[in-house]
MDTraj code that builds the backbone (N, CA, C; nanometers):
import mdtraj as md
import numpy as np

residues = "GLN PHE GLY MET LYS LEU LEU ALA CYS LEU GLY SER LYS CYS ASP LYS SER THR LEU ARG LEU LEU MET MET ASP GLN LYS CYS LEU GLN LYS GLU ARG SER LEU LYS LYS ARG LYS GLN ASP ALA ASP VAL ILE ASN ASN GLU PHE SER ILE PHE ASP PRO ALA ILE ASP GLU GLY LEU LEU LYS GLU GLU ARG SER CYS TYR MET PHE ALA HIS ASP GLN ILE GLN TYR GLY ALA TYR SER LEU MET LEU GLU ASN GLU ARG ALA ARG LEU HIS HIS GLN ILE GLY HIS SER ILE LEU GLY LYS MET SER ASP ASP HIS VAL SER ASP LEU LEU PHE ILE ALA VAL ASP GLN LEU ASN ARG GLY GLU ILE PHE MET GLU GLU GLU HIS GLY ARG MET LYS LEU ALA LYS LEU ASN LEU LYS ALA GLY GLU LYS ALA MET SER SER THR THR PHE LEU ASN SER ALA SER TYR LEU LYS ARG GLY ILE SER LEU LEU CYS ASP ASP HIS TRP GLU LYS TYR TYR ASP LEU SER LEU HIS LEU TYR SER LEU TYR ALA GLU VAL GLU TYR CYS ASN GLY ARG PHE HIS ASN ILE SER LEU THR VAL LYS SER ILE PHE ALA HIS ALA LYS VAL TYR".split()
xyz = np.array([
    [-0.9837, 2.4497, 2.0678],
    [-0.9990, 2.3278, 2.0647],
    [-0.9443, 2.2116, 1.9892],
    [-0.9525, 2.1055, 2.0269],
    [-0.8457, 1.9765, 1.9363],
    [-0.8836, 1.9615, 1.8241],
    [-1.0507, 1.9142, 1.8322],
    [-1.1076, 1.8746, 1.7071],
    [-1.1057, 1.9643, 1.6226],
    [-1.1438, 2.1270, 1.6450],
    [-1.1207, 2.1918, 1.5377],
    [-0.9535, 2.2150, 1.4674],
    [-0.8655, 2.1817, 1.5404],
    [-0.7211, 2.2136, 1.5264],
    [-0.7037, 2.0677, 1.4102],
    [-0.7772, 1.9865, 1.4865],
    [-0.7279, 1.8612, 1.3894],
    [-0.8023, 1.8748, 1.2455],
    [-0.9353, 1.9000, 1.2356],
    [-1.0048, 1.9223, 1.1145],
    [-0.9429, 2.0694, 1.0023],
    [-0.8776, 2.1182, 1.0816],
    [-0.7859, 2.2239, 1.0249],
    [-0.6863, 2.1806, 0.9486],
    [-0.6102, 2.0869, 1.0039],
    [-0.4811, 2.0408, 0.9531],
    [-0.5679, 1.9478, 0.8285],
    [-0.6291, 1.8909, 0.8284],
    [-0.6893, 1.8210, 0.7161],
    [-0.7394, 1.8779, 0.6084],
    [-0.7870, 1.9876, 0.6374],
    [-0.8499, 2.0305, 0.4904],
    [-0.9859, 2.1219, 0.5268],
    [-1.0726, 2.1291, 0.4542],
    [-1.1953, 2.1692, 0.4497],
    [-1.3027, 2.0845, 0.4684],
    [-1.2524, 1.9710, 0.4849],
    [-1.3598, 1.8319, 0.4818],
    [-1.2550, 1.7296, 0.4929],
    [-1.3305, 1.6143, 0.6004],
    [-1.2581, 1.4886, 0.6129],
    [-1.3926, 1.4007, 0.6260],
    [-1.3603, 1.2930, 0.5928],
    [-1.4314, 1.1810, 0.5734],
    [-1.4449, 1.1041, 0.7097],
    [-1.5230, 1.0664, 0.8238],
    [-1.5285, 1.0381, 0.9194],
    [-1.4904, 0.8748, 0.9501],
    [-1.4529, 0.7700, 0.8723],
    [-1.3785, 0.6752, 0.8557],
    [-1.2155, 0.7382, 0.9080],
    [-1.1562, 0.8374, 0.8061],
    [-1.0119, 0.8859, 0.8702],
    [-0.9894, 0.9441, 0.9948],
    [-1.1482, 1.0028, 1.0262],
    [-1.1325, 1.0852, 1.1477],
    [-1.1554, 1.0012, 1.2902],
    [-1.2383, 0.8930, 1.2588],
    [-1.2259, 0.7566, 1.3541],
    [-1.1250, 0.6961, 1.3765],
    [-1.0397, 0.6970, 1.2855],
    [-0.8622, 0.6571, 1.2850],
    [-0.8073, 0.7531, 1.3638],
    [-0.8007, 0.8571, 1.3760],
    [-0.6950, 0.9992, 1.4529],
    [-0.7881, 0.9741, 1.5689],
    [-0.9292, 0.9831, 1.6376],
    [-0.9688, 0.9552, 1.7276],
    [-0.9568, 0.8871, 1.8437],
    [-0.9503, 0.7900, 1.7781],
    [-0.9244, 0.6746, 1.8356],
    [-0.7619, 0.6158, 1.8810],
    [-0.7057, 0.6992, 1.8151],
    [-0.5447, 0.7224, 1.8248],
    [-0.5151, 0.7903, 1.9521],
    [-0.4958, 0.7251, 2.0638],
    [-0.4588, 0.7502, 2.2202],
    [-0.3203, 0.8275, 2.2262],
    [-0.2167, 0.7605, 2.1742],
    [-0.0865, 0.8513, 2.1406],
    [-0.1024, 1.0271, 2.1016],
    [-0.1778, 1.0308, 1.9886],
    [-0.1981, 1.1464, 1.9374],
    [-0.2823, 1.2649, 2.0216],
    [-0.3920, 1.1943, 2.0523],
    [-0.4494, 1.2816, 2.1968],
    [-0.3745, 1.3074, 2.3216],
    [-0.2652, 1.2102, 2.3663],
    [-0.2099, 1.2189, 2.4510],
    [-0.0473, 1.3457, 2.4356],
    [-0.0272, 1.3415, 2.3055],
    [0.0332, 1.4646, 2.2547],
    [-0.0386, 1.5723, 2.2786],
    [-0.1270, 1.5895, 2.2141],
    [-0.2079, 1.7224, 2.2463],
    [-0.1971, 1.7446, 2.3795],
    [-0.2928, 1.6537, 2.4621],
    [-0.2815, 1.6802, 2.6127],
    [-0.1487, 1.7575, 2.7000],
    [-0.0307, 1.6773, 2.6210],
    [0.0986, 1.7172, 2.7389],
    [0.0929, 1.8607, 2.6742],
    [0.0693, 1.9223, 2.5370],
    [0.0647, 2.0374, 2.5160],
    [-0.0593, 2.1257, 2.6095],
    [-0.1340, 2.1192, 2.6207],
    [-0.2491, 2.1883, 2.6352],
    [-0.3447, 2.1336, 2.7591],
    [-0.2376, 2.0407, 2.8339],
    [-0.3047, 1.9818, 2.9475],
    [-0.4585, 1.9875, 2.9410],
    [-0.4816, 1.8815, 2.8193],
    [-0.6617, 1.8660, 2.8350],
    [-0.7060, 1.7759, 2.9652],
    [-0.8129, 1.7814, 2.9984],
    [-0.8702, 1.7142, 3.0629],
    [-1.0235, 1.6195, 3.0189],
    [-1.0107, 1.6249, 2.8967],
    [-1.1333, 1.5570, 2.8735],
    [-1.0967, 1.4385, 2.7641],
    [-0.9821, 1.3510, 2.7369],
    [-0.9507, 1.3041, 2.6343],
    [-1.0110, 1.1725, 2.6582],
    [-1.0648, 1.1095, 2.7972],
    [-1.0991, 1.0062, 2.7891],
    [-1.2500, 1.0071, 2.6906],
    [-1.2938, 1.1378, 2.7730],
    [-1.4592, 1.1587, 2.6952],
    [-1.4375, 1.1436, 2.5183],
    [-1.3093, 1.2695, 2.4696],
    [-1.3122, 1.2147, 2.3557],
    [-1.3106, 1.0968, 2.2533],
    [-1.2464, 0.9965, 2.3396],
    [-1.2210, 0.8588, 2.3138],
    [-1.3552, 0.8026, 2.3085],
    [-1.4078, 0.7966, 2.4028],
    [-1.5253, 0.7185, 2.4454],
    [-1.6745, 0.7521, 2.3582],
    [-1.6568, 0.8703, 2.3596],
    [-1.7983, 0.9228, 2.2768],
    [-1.7372, 0.9449, 2.1061],
    [-1.6360, 0.9460, 2.0961],
    [-1.5934, 0.9161, 1.9385],
    [-1.6018, 1.0978, 1.8574],
    [-1.6923, 1.1082, 1.8509],
    [-1.7067, 1.2748, 1.7605],
    [-1.7714, 1.3617, 1.8573],
    [-1.8023, 1.3412, 1.9654],
    [-1.8510, 1.4829, 2.0270],
    [-1.7853, 1.5440, 2.0271],
    [-1.6551, 1.5709, 2.0403],
    [-1.5743, 1.6577, 2.0338],
    [-1.6285, 1.8098, 1.9259],
    [-1.6806, 1.7551, 1.8719],
    [-1.7138, 1.8516, 1.7340],
    [-1.8739, 1.9158, 1.7885],
    [-1.9217, 1.8628, 1.8598],
    [-2.0988, 1.9042, 1.8742],
    [-2.0748, 2.0707, 1.8902],
    [-1.9837, 2.1355, 1.9966],
    [-1.9941, 2.2474, 2.0380],
    [-1.9349, 2.3375, 1.9108],
    [-1.8923, 2.2980, 1.7676],
    [-1.8581, 2.3825, 1.6632],
    [-1.9740, 2.3808, 1.5979],
    [-2.0249, 2.2335, 1.5965],
    [-2.1734, 2.2452, 1.4786],
    [-2.2827, 2.2943, 1.5668],
    [-2.3088, 2.3505, 1.6879],
    [-2.3869, 2.4125, 1.7427],
    [-2.4005, 2.5648, 1.7254],
    [-2.2560, 2.5782, 1.6778],
    [-2.2120, 2.7354, 1.6949],
    [-2.2153, 2.7631, 1.5051],
    [-2.2223, 2.6554, 1.4240],
    [-2.2440, 2.6635, 1.3114],
    [-2.1178, 2.6802, 1.2467],
    [-2.0042, 2.6622, 1.3154],
    [-1.8586, 2.6383, 1.2402],
    [-1.8254, 2.5470, 1.1366],
    [-1.9211, 2.3971, 1.1993],
    [-1.9005, 2.2816, 1.1294],
    [-2.0430, 2.2206, 1.0734],
    [-2.0160, 2.1717, 0.9736],
    [-2.1657, 2.0667, 0.9149],
    [-2.0935, 1.9227, 0.9119],
    [-2.2047, 1.8715, 0.9461],
    [-2.2061, 1.7335, 0.9470],
    [-2.2995, 1.6741, 0.8490],
    [-2.2089, 1.5848, 0.7468],
    [-2.2882, 1.5483, 0.6745],
    [-2.3282, 1.3867, 0.6638],
    [-2.3302, 1.2754, 0.6263],
    [-2.3685, 1.1206, 0.6646],
    [-2.2196, 1.0617, 0.6707],
    [-2.1102, 1.1071, 0.5681],
    [-1.9911, 1.0748, 0.6157],
    [-1.8954, 1.1389, 0.5984],
    [-1.9176, 1.2403, 0.6452],
    [-1.7796, 1.3420, 0.6536],
    [-1.8414, 1.4915, 0.7270],
    [-1.7065, 1.5544, 0.8086],
    [-1.7354, 1.7009, 0.8938],
    [-1.6480, 1.7764, 0.7562],
    [-1.7344, 1.8764, 0.7892],
    [-1.6766, 2.0305, 0.6590],
    [-1.7041, 2.1621, 0.7581],
    [-1.6393, 2.2340, 0.7244],
    [-1.6285, 2.3836, 0.7720],
    [-1.7202, 2.4397, 0.7085],
    [-1.8727, 2.5026, 0.7809],
    [-1.9333, 2.5671, 0.6991],
    [-1.8634, 2.6626, 0.6084],
    [-1.7483, 2.7241, 0.6536],
    [-1.6896, 2.8166, 0.5062],
    [-1.5531, 2.7990, 0.5451],
    [-1.4624, 2.8456, 0.4084],
    [-1.3804, 2.8413, 0.3788],
    [-1.2651, 2.9072, 0.4820],
    [-1.3286, 3.0129, 0.5207],
    [-1.2806, 3.1094, 0.6127],
    [-1.2536, 3.0951, 0.7206],
    [-1.3380, 2.9677, 0.7687],
    [-1.3519, 2.9324, 0.9041],
    [-1.2256, 2.8512, 0.9406],
    [-1.1887, 2.7487, 0.8228],
    [-1.1169, 2.6545, 0.8474],
    [-0.9687, 2.7368, 0.7886],
    [-0.9542, 2.8548, 0.7014],
    [-0.8246, 2.9199, 0.7342],
    [-0.8052, 3.0255, 0.8636],
    [-0.9297, 3.0269, 0.9383],
    [-0.9154, 3.1139, 1.0645],
    [-0.8772, 2.9887, 1.1929],
    [-0.9261, 2.8571, 1.1618],
    [-0.8629, 2.7926, 1.2815],
    [-0.7218, 2.7369, 1.2681],
    [-0.6907, 2.7423, 1.1210],
    [-0.5425, 2.7096, 1.1001],
    [-0.4531, 2.7722, 1.1267],
    [-0.4985, 2.9293, 1.1067],
    [-0.4087, 3.0987, 1.1887],
    [-0.3832, 3.0706, 1.2970],
    [-0.4636, 3.0315, 1.3616],
    [-0.4416, 3.0793, 1.5092],
    [-0.3544, 2.9938, 1.5789],
    [-0.3377, 2.8568, 1.5021],
    [-0.2234, 2.7953, 1.5594],
    [-0.0493, 2.8305, 1.5059],
    [0.0262, 2.8445, 1.6061],
    [0.1537, 2.8850, 1.5541],
    [0.2271, 2.7915, 1.4828],
    [0.3043, 2.8433, 1.3749],
    [0.3704, 2.7258, 1.2823],
    [0.4212, 2.6441, 1.3025],
    [0.5197, 2.6001, 1.4282],
    [0.5544, 2.4956, 1.4630],
    [0.4294, 2.4090, 1.5466],
    [0.3368, 2.4363, 1.5810],
    [0.2716, 2.4089, 1.6169],
    [0.1612, 2.3167, 1.5257],
    [0.1289, 2.3435, 1.4269],
    [0.1059, 2.3241, 1.2574],
    [0.1785, 2.2504, 1.2252],
    [0.2961, 2.2323, 1.2285],
    [0.3849, 2.1011, 1.1615],
    [0.4084, 2.0193, 1.2749],
    [0.3865, 2.0047, 1.4084],
    [0.4051, 1.9222, 1.4705],
    [0.2716, 1.8328, 1.4674],
    [0.1627, 1.8880, 1.4438],
    [0.0229, 1.8289, 1.4460],
    [-0.0005, 1.7602, 1.3094],
    [0.0363, 1.8121, 1.1930],
    [0.0370, 1.7555, 1.0770],
    [0.1461, 1.6333, 1.0689],
    [0.2480, 1.6337, 1.1353],
    [0.3602, 1.5137, 1.1664],
    [0.2999, 1.4141, 1.2056],
    [0.2249, 1.4293, 1.3698],
    [0.1568, 1.3514, 1.4389],
    [0.0113, 1.2645, 1.3381],
    [-0.0228, 1.3415, 1.3117],
    [-0.1773, 1.2889, 1.2251],
    [-0.0928, 1.1887, 1.0811],
    [-0.0126, 1.2459, 1.0257],
    [0.0772, 1.1753, 0.9227],
    [0.1044, 1.0052, 0.9887],
    [0.1931, 1.0253, 1.0965],
    [0.2113, 0.8828, 1.1427],
    [0.1375, 0.8565, 1.1887],
    [0.0230, 0.8778, 1.2361],
    [-0.1170, 0.8006, 1.2992],
    [-0.1575, 0.7199, 1.2107],
    [-0.1913, 0.7800, 1.0826],
    [-0.2624, 0.7431, 0.9639],
    [-0.1479, 0.6405, 0.9006],
    [-0.0294, 0.6782, 0.8818],
    [0.0466, 0.5497, 0.8548],
    [0.0860, 0.4384, 0.9172],
    [0.0722, 0.4644, 1.0474],
    [0.0681, 0.3205, 1.1429],
    [-0.0787, 0.2374, 1.1381],
    [-0.1875, 0.3192, 1.0894],
    [-0.2889, 0.2228, 1.0628],
    [-0.3324, 0.1627, 0.9684],
    [-0.2533, 0.2128, 0.8259],
    [-0.3061, 0.1674, 0.7139],
    [-0.2791, 0.0157, 0.6699],
    [-0.3594, -0.0399, 0.6528],
    [-0.3535, -0.2139, 0.6014],
    [-0.3303, -0.1845, 0.4412],
    [-0.2960, -0.3188, 0.4084],
    [-0.2659, -0.3466, 0.2562],
    [-0.4352, -0.2880, 0.2152],
    [-0.5199, -0.3276, 0.2820],
    [-0.6803, -0.3025, 0.2249],
    [-0.6609, -0.1455, 0.1256],
    [-0.6315, -0.0362, 0.2428],
    [-0.6762, 0.0847, 0.2262],
    [-0.5787, 0.1705, 0.2293],
    [-0.4757, 0.1342, 0.1596],
    [-0.3106, 0.2118, 0.1199],
    [-0.3930, 0.3042, 0.0592],
    [-0.4212, 0.2884, -0.0650],
    [-0.4684, 0.3682, -0.1631],
    [-0.5591, 0.4646, -0.1450],
    [-0.6649, 0.4628, -0.0334],
    [-0.7527, 0.5480, 0.0090],
    [-0.6647, 0.6297, 0.1323],
    [-0.5623, 0.5886, 0.1980],
    [-0.5072, 0.7037, 0.3169],
    [-0.3560, 0.7292, 0.3035],
    [-0.2932, 0.6525, 0.1824],
    [-0.1780, 0.7052, 0.1480],
    [-0.1535, 0.8248, 0.1065],
    [-0.2171, 0.8863, 0.0473],
    [-0.2039, 0.9763, -0.0239],
    [-0.2219, 1.1292, 0.1106],
    [-0.3474, 1.0828, 0.2186],
    [-0.3577, 1.1539, 0.3302],
    [-0.1944, 1.1807, 0.4222],
    [-0.2154, 1.1025, 0.4243],
    [-0.0627, 1.0454, 0.4898],
    [0.0828, 1.1128, 0.4723],
    [0.1113, 1.1031, 0.3160],
    [0.2233, 1.1541, 0.2812],
    [0.1800, 1.3350, 0.2858],
    [0.0665, 1.3647, 0.2528],
    [0.0172, 1.5371, 0.2643],
    [0.0621, 1.5870, 0.4053],
    [0.0131, 1.4878, 0.4975],
    [0.0197, 1.5566, 0.6268],
    [0.1744, 1.5547, 0.6816],
    [0.2732, 1.4562, 0.6112],
    [0.3783, 1.4342, 0.6865],
    [0.4847, 1.5532, 0.6137],
    [0.4329, 1.5545, 0.4636],
    [0.5432, 1.6282, 0.4049],
    [0.4947, 1.7977, 0.4641],
    [0.3481, 1.8510, 0.5357],
    [0.3745, 1.9550, 0.5767],
    [0.4088, 1.9591, 0.7245],
    [0.4687, 1.8606, 0.7962],
    [0.5212, 1.8538, 0.9167],
    [0.6778, 1.8010, 0.8996],
    [0.7199, 1.8366, 0.7655],
    [0.8656, 1.8137, 0.7199],
    [0.9734, 1.8615, 0.8627],
    [0.9769, 1.9681, 0.8987],
    [1.0361, 2.0330, 0.9658],
    [1.0696, 1.9079, 1.0912],
    [1.0063, 1.8255, 1.1021],
    [1.0234, 1.7175, 1.2392],
    [1.0713, 1.5968, 1.1474],
    [1.1190, 1.6095, 1.0518],
    [1.2031, 1.5092, 1.0229],
    [1.3389, 1.5564, 0.9508],
    [1.4148, 1.5853, 1.0706],
    [1.5564, 1.6585, 1.0347],
    [1.6883, 1.5401, 1.0473],
    [1.6631, 1.4435, 1.0366],
    [1.7368, 1.3051, 1.0766],
    [1.7483, 1.2446, 0.9239],
    [1.8523, 1.2740, 0.8573],
    [1.8420, 1.1822, 0.6889],
    [1.7805, 1.0758, 0.7106],
    [1.7900, 0.9802, 0.7883],
    [1.6924, 0.8660, 0.7942],
    [1.5619, 0.8959, 0.7703],
    [1.4968, 0.9772, 0.8364],
    [1.3735, 0.9920, 0.8436],
    [1.3131, 1.0765, 0.7023],
    [1.4128, 1.1301, 0.6472],
    [1.3930, 1.2205, 0.5441],
    [1.3899, 1.1375, 0.4246],
    [1.4808, 1.0135, 0.4097],
    [1.4904, 0.9287, 0.2879],
    [1.3711, 0.8479, 0.3084],
    [1.3027, 0.8362, 0.4482],
    [1.1889, 0.7443, 0.4396],
    [1.0698, 0.8209, 0.3920],
    [1.0536, 0.9480, 0.4123],
    [0.9503, 1.0638, 0.3747],
    [0.9593, 1.0690, 0.1862],
    [1.0920, 1.0412, 0.1454],
    [1.1182, 1.0767, -0.0193],
    [1.0455, 0.9304, -0.0397],
    [1.0968, 0.8013, 0.0189],
    [1.0434, 0.6905, -0.0391],
    [0.8295, 0.6888, -0.0462],
    [0.7777, 0.7376, 0.0601],
    [0.6541, 0.7593, 0.0591],
    [0.6260, 0.8777, -0.0317],
    [0.6823, 0.9347, -0.0683],
    [0.6401, 1.0409, -0.1771],
    [0.6416, 0.9720, -0.3224],
    [0.7671, 0.8587, -0.3115],
    [0.7712, 0.7985, -0.4292],
    [0.6536, 0.7330, -0.4592],
    [0.5960, 0.6251, -0.3339],
    [0.5020, 0.5429, -0.3548],
    [0.3770, 0.6132, -0.3795],
    [0.3696, 0.7533, -0.3693],
    [0.2173, 0.8248, -0.3618],
    [0.2324, 0.8493, -0.5087],
    [0.3990, 0.9381, -0.5490],
    [0.3713, 0.9700, -0.6834],
    [0.3484, 0.8535, -0.8201],
    [0.3828, 0.6965, -0.7320],
    [0.3517, 0.5933, -0.8101],
    [0.1860, 0.5360, -0.8330],
    [0.1459, 0.5764, -0.6974],
    [0.0044, 0.5044, -0.7392],
    [-0.0951, 0.6804, -0.7932],
    [-0.0557, 0.7594, -0.7782],
    [-0.1215, 0.8897, -0.8561],
    [-0.0990, 0.8899, -1.0343],
    [0.0111, 0.7878, -1.0074],
    [0.0381, 0.8038, -1.2001],
    [-0.0529, 0.6936, -1.2313],
    [-0.0426, 0.5897, -1.1697],
    [-0.1395, 0.4815, -1.1949],
    [-0.2913, 0.4787, -1.2125],
    [-0.3360, 0.5738, -1.1751],
    [-0.4407, 0.6539, -1.1477],
    [-0.5017, 0.7811, -1.2814],
    [-0.3794, 0.8111, -1.3420],
    [-0.3422, 0.8868, -1.4444],
    [-0.3508, 1.0422, -1.3792],
    [-0.3179, 1.0671, -1.2641],
    [-0.3479, 1.1773, -1.1668],
    [-0.2137, 1.2451, -1.2176],
    [-0.1466, 1.2864, -1.2900],
    [-0.0330, 1.3423, -1.3330],
    [0.0584, 1.4321, -1.2864],
    [-0.0416, 1.5371, -1.2450],
    [-0.0020, 1.6624, -1.1982],
    [0.0090, 1.6143, -1.0527],
    [-0.0616, 1.5524, -0.9753],
    [-0.0456, 1.5016, -0.8520],
    [0.1041, 1.4130, -0.8414],
    [0.1487, 1.3380, -0.9472],
    [0.1951, 1.2452, -0.9385],
    [0.3357, 1.3375, -0.9165],
    [0.3418, 1.4298, -1.0200],
    [0.4543, 1.5217, -1.0316],
    [0.5275, 1.5776, -0.9201],
    [0.3665, 1.6203, -0.8258],
    [0.3913, 1.6882, -0.6957],
    [0.5059, 1.6107, -0.6020],
    [0.4007, 1.4878, -0.5924],
    [0.4831, 1.4104, -0.4657],
    [0.6286, 1.3792, -0.5485],
    [0.6814, 1.3550, -0.6569],
    [0.7826, 1.3000, -0.7056],
    [0.8989, 1.4317, -0.6647],
    [0.8378, 1.5444, -0.7025],
    [0.9442, 1.6604, -0.6903],
    [0.9440, 1.6768, -0.5377],
    [0.8777, 1.6499, -0.4898],
    [0.8881, 1.6753, -0.3335],
    [0.9658, 1.5617, -0.2795],
    [0.9829, 1.4346, -0.3270],
    [1.0505, 1.3492, -0.2829],
    [1.2049, 1.3735, -0.3347],
    [1.2328, 1.4219, -0.4711],
    [1.3396, 1.4686, -0.4883],
    [1.4410, 1.5673, -0.3758],
    [1.3541, 1.6755, -0.3682],
    [1.3509, 1.7723, -0.2706],
    [1.3951, 1.7232, -0.1232],
    [1.3918, 1.6173, -0.0688],
    [1.3936, 1.5454, 0.0291],
    [1.5297, 1.5217, 0.0281],
    [1.6201, 1.4610, -0.0781],
    [1.6918, 1.3522, -0.0951],
    [1.8456, 1.4564, -0.0439],
    [1.9091, 1.3475, 0.0010],
    [2.0549, 1.4482, 0.0467],
    [2.1272, 1.4440, -0.0642],
    [2.2482, 1.5520, 0.0148],
    [2.3300, 1.6079, -0.0970],
    [2.4589, 1.5482, -0.1940],
    [2.4633, 1.3817, -0.1354],
    [2.5183, 1.2890, -0.1650],
    [2.4075, 1.1708, -0.2132],
    [2.2899, 1.1850, -0.2449],
    [2.2066, 1.0892, -0.2745],
    [2.2261, 1.0187, -0.3805],
    [2.3108, 1.0083, -0.4887],
    [2.3351, 0.9328, -0.6038],
    [2.4348, 0.8427, -0.5344],
    [2.5216, 0.8922, -0.4314],
    [2.6326, 0.7767, -0.3968],
    [2.5875, 0.6990, -0.2522],
    [2.4706, 0.7419, -0.2015],
    [2.4164, 0.6989, -0.0817],
    [2.2770, 0.5866, -0.1317],
    [2.1757, 0.6509, -0.2232],
    [2.0651, 0.6280, -0.2134],
    [2.0300, 0.5916, -0.3686],
    [2.1607, 0.5514, -0.4238],
    [2.1340, 0.5559, -0.5993],
    [1.9796, 0.4813, -0.6226],
    [1.9519, 0.3875, -0.6022],
    [1.8277, 0.3314, -0.6467],
    [1.6954, 0.4463, -0.6054],
    [1.6764, 0.4636, -0.5042],
    [1.6191, 0.5465, -0.5072],
    [1.5723, 0.6426, -0.5530],
    [1.7135, 0.7382, -0.5766],
    [1.7072, 0.8719, -0.6573],
    [1.6856, 0.8288, -0.8040],
    [1.7425, 0.6857, -0.8311],
    [1.7060, 0.6735, -0.9827],
    [1.5704, 0.6397, -1.0184],
    [1.5098, 0.5980, -0.9342],
    [1.3497, 0.5815, -0.9204],
    [1.2809, 0.7294, -0.9201],
    [1.3147, 0.8352, -0.8433],
    [1.2420, 0.9586, -0.8128],
    [1.2667, 0.9923, -0.9296],
    [1.3931, 1.0545, -1.0014],
    [1.4219, 1.0827, -1.0881],
    [1.3340, 1.0502, -1.2490],
    [1.3998, 0.9411, -1.2218],
    [1.3216, 0.8734, -1.3846],
    [1.1627, 0.9008, -1.3684],
    [1.1055, 0.8618, -1.2686],
    [0.9716, 0.8531, -1.2757],
    [0.9164, 1.0364, -1.2954],
    [0.9592, 1.1540, -1.2174],
    [0.9409, 1.2426, -1.2460],
    [0.9540, 1.3138, -1.3934],
    [1.0358, 1.2540, -1.4761],
    [1.0844, 1.2958, -1.6012],
    [0.9716, 1.2360, -1.6759],
    [0.9317, 1.1124, -1.6412],
    [0.8100, 1.0334, -1.7362],
    [0.6677, 1.1362, -1.7054],
    [0.6596, 1.1739, -1.6165],
    [0.5393, 1.2067, -1.5559],
    [0.5531, 1.3539, -1.5954],
    [0.5915, 1.4264, -1.5886],
    [0.6580, 1.5615, -1.6448],
    [0.6180, 1.5672, -1.8127],
    [0.6901, 1.4561, -1.8826],
    [0.6358, 1.4093, -2.0342],
    [0.5044, 1.3983, -2.0692],
    [0.4414, 1.3527, -1.9385],
    [0.2906, 1.3364, -1.9709],
    [0.2361, 1.4583, -1.9718],
    [0.2737, 1.5606, -1.8489],
    [0.2140, 1.6725, -1.8317],
    [0.2548, 1.8002, -1.9293],
    [0.3213, 1.7422, -2.0162],
    [0.3848, 1.8360, -2.1208],
    [0.4809, 1.9574, -2.1148],
    [0.5172, 1.9463, -1.9844],
    [0.6037, 2.0222, -1.8999],
    [0.7450, 2.0148, -1.9037],
    [0.7687, 1.9834, -2.0536],
    [0.8967, 1.9540, -2.0902],
    [1.0387, 2.0642, -2.0193],
    [0.9719, 2.1691, -2.0041],
    [1.1088, 2.2383, -1.9501],
    [1.1292, 2.2067, -1.7801],
    [1.0685, 2.1065, -1.7536],
    [1.0879, 2.0640, -1.6085],
    [1.1676, 1.9434, -1.6712],
    [1.1996, 1.8889, -1.7586],
    [1.2572, 1.6998, -1.8061],
    [1.4009, 1.7187, -1.7957],
    [1.4406, 1.8976, -1.8608],
    [1.5737, 1.9034, -1.9277],
    [1.6882, 1.8599, -1.7905],
    [1.6415, 1.9526, -1.6911],
    [1.7914, 1.8888, -1.5954],
    [1.7458, 1.7598, -1.5181],
    [1.6614, 1.7186, -1.5177],
    [1.6213, 1.5931, -1.4647],
    [1.6707, 1.4870, -1.5534],
    [1.6913, 1.4969, -1.6614],
    [1.7142, 1.3723, -1.7421],
    [1.8509, 1.3563, -1.7509],
    [1.9475, 1.5247, -1.7570],
    [2.0418, 1.5662, -1.7305],
    [2.1590, 1.5028, -1.6188],
    [2.0439, 1.5012, -1.5045],
    [2.1124, 1.4564, -1.3913],
    [2.1209, 1.2906, -1.3837],
    [1.9816, 1.2051, -1.4202],
    [2.0003, 1.0955, -1.4590],
    [2.1222, 1.0518, -1.5260],
    [2.1564, 1.1310, -1.6616],
    [2.2820, 1.0655, -1.7432],
    [2.4066, 1.0795, -1.6890],
    [2.4128, 1.1532, -1.5864],
    [2.5491, 1.1994, -1.5395],
    [2.5621, 1.1292, -1.4197],
    [2.4739, 1.0462, -1.3438],
    [2.4625, 0.9599, -1.2647],
    [2.4572, 0.8166, -1.2971],
    [2.3419, 0.7693, -1.3697],
    [2.2939, 0.6394, -1.3954],
    [2.4376, 0.5347, -1.4529],
    [2.4176, 0.4329, -1.3382],
    [2.4966, 0.3320, -1.3947],
    [2.5004, 0.2555, -1.5208],
    [2.3687, 0.2634, -1.5676],
    [2.3458, 0.1695, -1.6841],
    [2.2101, 0.2351, -1.7482],
    [2.2506, 0.2654, -1.9099],
    [2.1473, 0.3563, -1.9892],
    [2.0644, 0.2571, -2.0768],
])
top = md.Topology()
chain = top.add_chain()
for i, resn in enumerate(residues, 1):
    res = top.add_residue(resn, chain, resSeq=i)
    for name in ("N", "CA", "C"):
        top.add_atom(name, md.element.get_by_symbol(name[0]), res)
traj = md.Trajectory(xyz[None], top)
């Protein structure tokens, strides 16, 4: 069921405002229909969260005032595991792009992390260099926002992922992006006290930076 797959990709719980954005995204639904030839997409769009009713009746999901959650972590794990790896990655990719396309300036801080997390998990569909560099920039943005909230471990995770997305000759082709990712990563890991992660990062900066 599409609803269970959607929730499974989002984690053990998801707030209704985020789900509303995704459920109203007809492109996302259309792609799922082309895969499974669903016949009830119009009902999903018109009735919003009715897609979750059967799972709630069966005790698989719980509905709270502001969110839906799996009744148990193992149910979420099972729903996620039932999808093939390629299908999971495709849905993560679609969810990330859907959220990214609907973000406004007022909601960037609330949705950016979800969008980037989803796109990272659908990375295999970012095969072209342009797409990977765009995702690297998004990880930089997420890392900056996490750092501004003093969630340094999360910030380091985003920045490290951004660095991993860079192409082999990134210092020549994407100098500013590379310098920002590496510099901020070194700074964040210093704040985390993980000095062993800083050495190679700083060496790379010194080897390629145009101005010290």
